[in-house]
C-alpha positions in Angstrom: -21.2 -12.5 -4.4 -22.8 -9.0 -3.9 -23.8 -10.1 -0.3 -20.2 -11.3 0.3 -18.6 -8.1 -0.9 -21.2 -6.0 1.1 -20.4 -8.0 4.3 -16.6 -7.8 3.8 -17.0 -3.9 3.5 -19.2 -3.8 6.6 -16.7 -6.1 8.4 -13.9 -3.4 7.8 -16.2 -0.8 9.3 -17.1 -2.9 12.4 -13.4 -3.8 12.9 -12.5 -0.1 12.9 -15.1 0.4 15.6 -13.9 -2.5 17.6 -10.2 -1.4 17.3 -10.9 2.0 18.8 -9.6 0.6 22.1 -8.9 -3.0 21.4 -5.9 -3.8 19.3 -6.1 -5.1 15.7 -4.4 -8.5 16.5 -7.0 -9.1 19.2 -9.9 -8.3 16.8 -8.3 -10.6 14.2 -7.8 -13.4 16.6 -11.5 -13.3 17.6 -12.5 -13.1 14.0 -10.6 -16.4 13.3 -11.9 -18.1 16.4 -15.5 -17.4 15.3 -14.7 -18.4 11.9 -13.7 -21.7 12.9 -16.9 -22.6 14.5 -18.7 -24.1 11.5 -15.9 -26.5 11.1 -16.0 -27.5 14.8 -19.6 -27.7 15.3 -21.1 -29.1 12.1 -20.0 -32.8 11.6 -20.0 -33.0 7.8 -17.9 -29.9 7.5 -15.5 -31.1 10.2 -15.1 -34.4 8.2 -14.6 -32.6 4.9 -12.0 -30.3 6.6 -10.0 -33.3 7.8 -9.7 -34.9 4.4 -6.6 -33.4 2.7 -3.5 -34.5 0.9 -1.3 -31.4 0.3 -0.3 -30.3 3.9 2.3 -28.0 2.5 0.0 -26.0 0.4 -2.6 -25.8 3.1 0.0 -24.6 5.7 1.1 -21.9 3.2 -2.5 -20.9 2.6 -3.3 -20.8 6.3 -0.1 -19.1 7.6 0.2 -16.4 4.9 -3.7 -15.9 5.0 -3.4 -15.3 8.8 -0.6 -12.9 8.2 -2.5 -11.1 5.7 -5.5 -10.6 8.1 -3.3 -9.7 10.9 -1.7 -7.0 8.8 -5.0 -5.9 7.4 -6.5 -5.4 10.9 -3.5 -3.6 12.1 -3.9 -1.2 9.2 -7.6 -0.8 10.0 -6.6 0.1 13.6 -4.0 2.7 12.7 -5.3 4.2 9.5 -8.8 4.4 8.2 -11.2 1.5 7.2 -11.4 2.8 3.6 -7.6 3.2 3.0 -6.8 -0.2 4.7 -9.4 -2.0 2.6 -8.3 -0.3 -0.5 -4.7 -1.4 0.2 -5.7 -5.0 1.1 -7.8 -5.3 -2.1 -4.8 -4.7 -4.4 -4.1 -8.5 -3.6 -5.1 -9.6 -7.2 -1.9 -7.8 -8.6 0.3 -9.8 -6.4 -1.5 -13.1 -6.7 -1.0 -12.8 -10.5 2.7 -12.2 -10.2 3.1 -15.1 -7.7 1.1 -17.4 -9.9 3.5 -16.9 -12.7 6.6 -17.3 -10.4 5.5 -20.3 -8.3 2.8 -22.3 -10.0 3.8 -21.9 -13.7 0.9 -19.9 -15.0 1.3 -17.6 -18.0 -0.1 -14.2 -18.0 0.0 -11.7 -20.9 2.4 -8.8 -20.8 -0.7 -6.5 -21.2 -1.0 -6.8 -17.3 1.8 -4.1 -17.3 -0.7 -1.6 -18.5 -3.3 -1.6 -15.7 -0.9 -2.4 -12.9 0.8 1.0 -12.7 -2.5 2.6 -13.0 -3.6 0.7 -9.8 -0.4 1.7 -8.0 -0.9 5.4 -9.0 -4.3 5.2 -7.5 -3.0 3.8 -4.2 -0.5 6.6 -4.1 -3.1 9.2 -4.6 -5.4 7.8 -1.9 -2.6 7.5 0.7 -1.2 11.0 -0.2 -4.7 12.5 0.2 -4.8 11.3 3.8 -1.2 12.2 4.7 -0.6 14.6 7.5 0.2 18.2 6.7 3.8 18.5 5.8 4.2 14.9 4.8 5.3 14.9 1.1 4.8 11.2 0.6 2.1 10.1 3.1 3.1 6.5 2.9 3.8 5.8 6.5 4.5 2.5 8.3 0.9 1.6 8.8 0.1 2.3 5.1 3.1 0.0 4.3 1.6 -2.6 6.7 -1.7 -2.4 4.7 0.2 -2.9 1.4 2.0 -5.9 2.8 -1.3 -7.3 3.8 -2.1 -7.5 0.0 1.4 -9.1 -0.7 0.7 -11.8 2.0 -2.8 -12.3 0.6 -1.2 -12.8 -2.9 1.0 -15.6 -1.6 -1.8 -17.2 0.3 -4.3 -17.2 -2.5 -1.6 -18.6 -4.9 -1.2 -21.5 -2.5 -5.0 -21.8 -2.3 -5.3 -21.9 -6.1 -2.8 -24.7 -6.2 -4.4 -26.5 -3.2 -7.8 -26.4 -4.8 -6.6 -28.7 -7.5 -6.4 -31.5 -4.9 -8.3 -30.3 -1.8 -12.0 -29.6 -1.1 -13.2 -26.1 -0.1 -13.8 -26.9 3.6 -10.2 -28.3 4.0 -8.9 -25.0 2.6 -11.3 -22.9 4.7 -10.5 -24.8 7.8 -6.8 -24.5 7.4 -7.2 -20.7 6.9 -9.2 -20.2 10.0 -7.0 -22.6 12.3 -3.6 -21.3 11.0 -4.9 -17.8 11.1 -6.0 -18.2 14.7 -2.6 -19.6 15.6 -0.8 -16.8 13.7 -2.7 -14.0 15.3 -2.9 -15.5 18.8 0.6 -14.4 20.1 0.0 -10.7 19.5 -3.7 -11.0 20.2 -3.1 -12.5 23.7 -0.2 -10.1 24.3 -2.3 -7.1 23.6 -5.6 -8.5 25.0 -7.9 -6.1 26.7 -11.2 -7.4 27.9 -13.9 -5.9 25.8 -16.6 -3.9 27.4 -20.1 -2.7 26.6 -20.6 -2.0 22.9 -17.1 -3.4 22.0 -18.6 -7.0 22.3 -21.1 -5.9 19.7 -18.5 -4.5 17.4 -16.4 -7.8 17.8 -19.3 -10.0 17.2 -20.3 -8.0 14.1 -16.9 -8.2 12.8 -16.6 -12.0 13.3 -20.1 -12.8 12.0 -19.8 -10.6 9.0 -16.4 -12.1 8.1 -17.8 -15.6 8.5 -20.8 -14.8 6.4 -18.8 -13.2 3.8 -16.5 -16.0 3.4 -19.3 -18.6 3.3 -21.2 -16.5 0.7 -18.1 -16.3 -1.3 -17.5 -20.0 -1.3 -21.0 -20.5 -2.3 -21.0 -18.0 -5.2 -17.7 -19.3 -6.6 -19.5 -22.4 -7.9 -21.3 -20.2 -10.5 -19.5 -16.9 -10.9 -16.5 -16.6 -13.1 -13.2 -14.9 -12.1 -13.7 -11.5 -13.9 -17.3 -11.2 -12.3 -15.9 -11.9 -8.8 -13.2 -9.4 -9.4 -15.5 -6.6 -10.3 -18.0 -7.4 -7.5 -15.5 -7.7 -4.8 -14.3 -4.1 -5.2 -17.7 -3.2 -3.8 -16.2 -3.9 -0.4 -13.7 -1.0 -0.9 -16.5 1.5 -1.8 -18.7 0.3 1.2 -15.8 0.6 3.7 -15.0 4.1 2.4 -18.7 5.2 2.4 -19.4 3.9 6.0 -16.2 5.4 7.2 -17.1 8.7 5.7 -20.7 8.7 7.0 -20.1 7.5 10.6 -16.4 7.7 11.6 -15.6 11.2 10.1 -13.1 9.7 7.6 -12.8 12.1 4.7 -12.8 11.6 0.9 -11.6 14.6 -1.0 -11.1 14.9 -4.7 -7.7 13.4 -4.8 -8.7 10.4 -2.7 -11.8 9.8 -4.8 -9.8 9.9 -8.0 -7.2 7.6 -6.5 -9.8 5.1 -5.4 -11.3 5.0 -8.9 -7.9 4.6 -10.5 -7.0 1.8 -8.1 -10.2 0.0 -8.6 -9.9 0.5 -12.4 -6.3 -0.8 -12.3 -7.1 -3.9 -10.2 -10.0 -4.7 -12.5 -7.7 -4.4 -15.5 -5.2 -6.7 -13.9 -8.1 -9.1 -13.1 -9.3 -9.0 -16.7 -6.0 -9.7 -18.2 -5.2 -12.6 -15.9 -8.6 -14.1 -16.3 -8.0 -14.4 -20.1 -5.0 -16.8 -19.2 -6.8 -19.0 -16.7 -9.7 -21.2 -16.5 -12.9 -19.5 -15.3 -13.4 -21.9 -12.4 -10.7 -20.9 -9.9 -11.9 -17.5 -9.0 -10.5 -17.6 -5.5 -7.4 -15.5 -6.3 -9.5 -12.4 -6.7 -10.5 -12.1 -3.1 -8.1 -10.9 -0.5 -7.7 -12.6 3.0 -10.2 -10.5 4.8 
């Protein structure tokens, strides 16, 4: 799980480098195309991915998961890797709410305590990166990053419901295939042929994303939901650290305090929701990155 979170954080850094000239949708499309390769190339994974019964849930998981990644990569392109990742990793807040609304799960009202803490932290981080004279700082691309978390919340709610009947490779395959189809229109429209080191950044983004997803799938057999929630936040810290060290992204006192509040609030939400659910389905903790 630590390896998975580390790769997700490094993926955001690589995607930021790739999107210096290439568009976010193009980077996301390539990421899904490479992610689909294990299902296409390895026979046993392909056979497992084609055994499913709830097409509706797999379509919802794949479509909204693709939208989540598309919006996440657009946010990476137009904001910073750290801010985009922080916004995307608030997905557990939304997945908890959607689980109550759509699949009948009960969550304690105690979740209302950490939720505003997380939202306050998000505001502080975004405000810290706002241009001079902007009193709010929550521009359209920050909104896109926040919407990526909402889409992820819908996708993982569908995934949790699907996992009651479907195997993990069917869920993973649907995610990559529908994600590829979802990102392809904008990816093709904005296509620019990569050149030089951009191929390396694209390859790194795709390989890290695939490795992170597979490591996550492997770890979920043994790691409970709360532990997954704690460790997954490592991706936010890594994305922020790499952006600061190598891309000139700044972390001032307000941004650092906001990041800590956001992570603490998300962990609080994760803890409260994990008390109301079985330990096994930890998937909802992880955003669609």
